[in-house]
Backbone as CSV, one residue per row, in Angstrom:
resi,resn,N_x,N_y,N_z,CA_x,CA_y,CA_z,C_x,C_y,C_z
1,UNK,0.561,-1.154,-0.190,0.057,0.085,0.221,0.614,1.251,-0.077
2,UNK,0.711,2.135,-0.711,1.406,3.185,-1.137,0.840,4.596,-0.308
3,UNK,1.526,4.828,0.674,1.368,6.296,1.393,1.264,7.556,0.675
4,UNK,0.378,8.290,0.127,0.024,9.445,-0.299,0.374,10.707,0.262
5,UNK,0.863,10.653,1.283,1.202,11.660,2.541,2.832,12.013,2.873
6,UNK,3.316,11.159,2.806,4.881,10.783,3.359,5.673,9.962,2.134
7,UNK,4.747,9.513,1.245,5.952,8.714,0.296,6.542,7.506,0.666
8,UNK,5.912,6.545,1.897,6.531,5.548,1.974,5.684,4.523,1.691
9,UNK,5.627,3.199,1.773,5.049,2.347,1.800,4.816,1.481,3.075
10,UNK,3.050,1.011,2.937,3.151,0.396,4.239,2.398,-1.133,3.539
11,UNK,3.070,-2.183,4.937,1.780,-3.387,4.517,0.891,-3.263,5.587
12,UNK,-0.279,-4.048,5.682,-1.012,-3.331,6.634,-0.092,-3.577,8.190
13,UNK,0.105,-4.870,7.900,1.071,-5.438,9.392,2.100,-4.182,9.858
14,UNK,2.688,-3.697,8.906,3.948,-2.234,8.846,2.580,-0.881,9.611
15,UNK,1.459,-1.088,9.478,0.669,0.117,9.339,-0.183,0.038,10.452
16,UNK,-0.546,-1.188,10.812,-1.148,-1.606,12.145,-0.266,-1.561,13.466
17,UNK,1.298,-1.744,13.084,2.363,-1.361,14.343,2.875,0.002,14.219
18,UNK,2.507,0.833,13.331,2.850,2.183,13.243,1.311,2.858,14.204
19,UNK,0.775,2.403,13.684,-0.762,3.104,13.621,-1.257,2.756,15.766
20,UNK,-0.768,2.091,15.434,-1.412,1.315,16.752,-3.184,0.794,16.402
21,UNK,-3.269,0.481,15.347,-4.757,0.411,14.776,-4.604,-1.185,14.740
22,UNK,-5.716,-2.311,14.733,-5.692,-3.317,14.977,-5.519,-3.748,13.148
23,UNK,-4.713,-4.763,12.579,-4.464,-5.162,11.175,-6.587,-5.424,11.158
24,UNK,-6.606,-6.098,11.861,-8.215,-6.663,11.067,-8.966,-5.438,10.645
25,UNK,-9.162,-3.800,11.856,-9.920,-2.789,10.784,-9.282,-2.632,9.820
26,UNK,-7.694,-2.776,9.608,-7.131,-1.955,8.672,-7.683,-2.577,7.352
27,UNK,-7.848,-4.002,7.130,-8.114,-5.162,5.907,-9.556,-4.823,5.793
28,UNK,-10.071,-4.719,6.823,-11.967,-4.221,6.750,-11.920,-3.452,5.661
29,UNK,-11.564,-2.341,6.686,-11.168,-0.673,5.964,-10.649,-1.259,4.306
30,UNK,-9.887,-1.910,3.940,-9.229,-1.548,2.452,-9.788,-2.701,1.730
31,UNK,-10.746,-3.595,2.288,-11.255,-4.208,1.509,-13.068,-3.656,1.142
32,UNK,-13.491,-2.974,2.038,-14.773,-2.224,2.031,-15.459,-2.947,2.628
33,UNK,-15.077,-3.707,3.580,-16.376,-4.334,4.564,-16.594,-3.725,5.820
34,UNK,-16.087,-2.792,6.125,-16.168,-0.970,7.158,-15.593,-0.031,6.271
35,UNK,-17.002,0.580,6.573,-16.480,2.136,5.772,-15.877,3.071,6.967
36,UNK,-16.103,2.908,8.000,-15.884,3.723,9.051,-15.027,3.462,10.095
37,UNK,-14.371,3.743,11.113,-13.560,4.166,11.942,-13.623,4.595,12.780
38,UNK,-13.295,4.306,14.328,-13.198,4.837,15.628,-12.299,5.761,15.110
39,UNK,-12.679,7.042,16.070,-11.858,8.604,15.897,-10.720,8.587,16.164
40,UNK,-10.276,7.800,17.374,-8.993,7.787,17.465,-8.232,6.890,16.465
41,UNK,-8.637,5.596,16.061,-8.415,4.963,14.725,-7.839,5.974,13.519
42,UNK,-8.879,6.525,13.908,-8.683,7.183,12.428,-7.702,8.319,12.158
43,UNK,-7.866,9.418,13.560,-6.849,9.881,13.640,-5.134,9.221,13.714
44,UNK,-5.247,8.456,14.573,-4.088,7.574,14.190,-3.708,7.191,12.933
45,UNK,-4.339,6.630,12.136,-3.871,6.237,10.864,-3.424,7.215,9.956
46,UNK,-4.497,8.847,9.663,-3.873,10.073,9.063,-2.678,10.194,9.757
47,UNK,-2.420,10.561,10.504,-1.482,10.830,11.457,-0.181,9.832,10.701
48,UNK,-0.195,8.532,11.097,0.910,7.547,10.637,0.795,8.040,9.376
49,UNK,0.292,8.076,8.272,-0.236,8.088,6.868,0.366,9.614,6.339
50,UNK,0.694,10.347,7.287,0.760,11.973,7.171,-0.125,12.711,6.162
51,UNK,-1.768,12.305,6.141,-2.847,12.936,5.855,-4.416,13.389,6.315
52,UNK,-4.558,14.403,5.818,-5.782,14.669,6.423,-6.758,13.139,6.974
53,UNK,-7.588,13.037,7.388,-8.745,12.096,8.167,-9.597,12.205,6.282
54,UNK,-10.141,13.391,5.990,-10.797,13.324,4.718,-10.190,12.174,3.549
55,UNK,-8.934,12.971,3.675,-8.403,11.742,2.405,-8.807,11.005,2.642
56,UNK,-8.783,10.056,4.166,-9.025,8.466,4.004,-10.389,8.450,3.910
57,UNK,-11.243,9.060,4.779,-12.885,8.559,4.587,-13.759,9.206,4.119
58,UNK,-13.487,10.151,3.310,-14.429,11.016,2.329,-14.187,10.205,1.033
59,UNK,-15.882,10.402,0.461,-16.093,10.046,-0.544,-15.126,10.670,-1.716
60,UNK,-15.097,9.654,-3.303,-14.250,10.207,-3.841,-15.030,11.187,-4.491
61,UNK,-14.704,12.441,-5.282,-15.187,13.118,-5.907,-15.565,13.206,-7.035
62,UNK,-15.524,11.749,-7.859,-15.763,11.544,-9.218,-15.626,9.770,-8.577
63,UNK,-16.679,8.928,-8.225,-16.759,7.885,-7.871,-16.898,6.708,-9.349
64,UNK,-15.931,5.906,-8.893,-16.185,4.712,-9.901,-17.307,3.559,-9.679
65,UNK,-18.167,4.198,-10.226,-19.469,3.357,-10.461,-19.253,1.587,-10.087
66,UNK,-18.073,1.046,-10.938,-17.776,-0.472,-10.507,-17.134,-0.713,-9.481
67,UNK,-16.786,0.081,-8.405,-16.319,0.073,-7.591,-16.767,0.073,-5.829
68,UNK,-17.841,0.504,-6.322,-19.044,1.352,-5.251,-19.899,0.367,-4.740
69,UNK,-20.249,0.229,-3.196,-21.230,-0.776,-3.236,-22.742,0.337,-2.840
70,UNK,-22.643,0.941,-3.237,-23.708,1.782,-2.891,-25.181,1.571,-4.306
71,UNK,-26.177,1.289,-4.115,-26.877,1.464,-5.385,-26.490,2.328,-6.586
72,UNK,-26.838,2.020,-7.675,-26.727,3.601,-8.813,-27.867,4.317,-8.906
73,UNK,-27.753,5.113,-8.689,-29.098,6.432,-8.732,-29.145,7.011,-10.184
74,UNK,-30.419,6.612,-11.095,-30.712,6.717,-11.858,-30.627,8.221,-12.338
75,UNK,-30.175,8.825,-13.665,-29.739,10.629,-13.757,-30.682,10.933,-14.338
76,UNK,-31.991,10.108,-15.242,-33.196,10.749,-15.777,-34.195,9.377,-15.361
77,UNK,-35.225,10.181,-15.783,-36.405,9.360,-15.465,-36.818,8.293,-16.623
78,UNK,-36.890,7.077,-16.575,-37.113,6.405,-17.696,-38.356,5.778,-17.877
């Protein structure tokens, strides 16, 4: 996993060790099985990665519908 803030790369294990956040939480977040995190975990991850929390947890500005678990919303009435 490439770190966007500091340019370091982390494995799930090394990120868990550096941040103090459990590997299971990080695995679930990466896999999309968990969409939120405890505020202290979120802060720890953001600080370890050197990015703002919203970078980690905000929805992408231009989501790829193929990677989203949200149902698609029609843009026009059919």
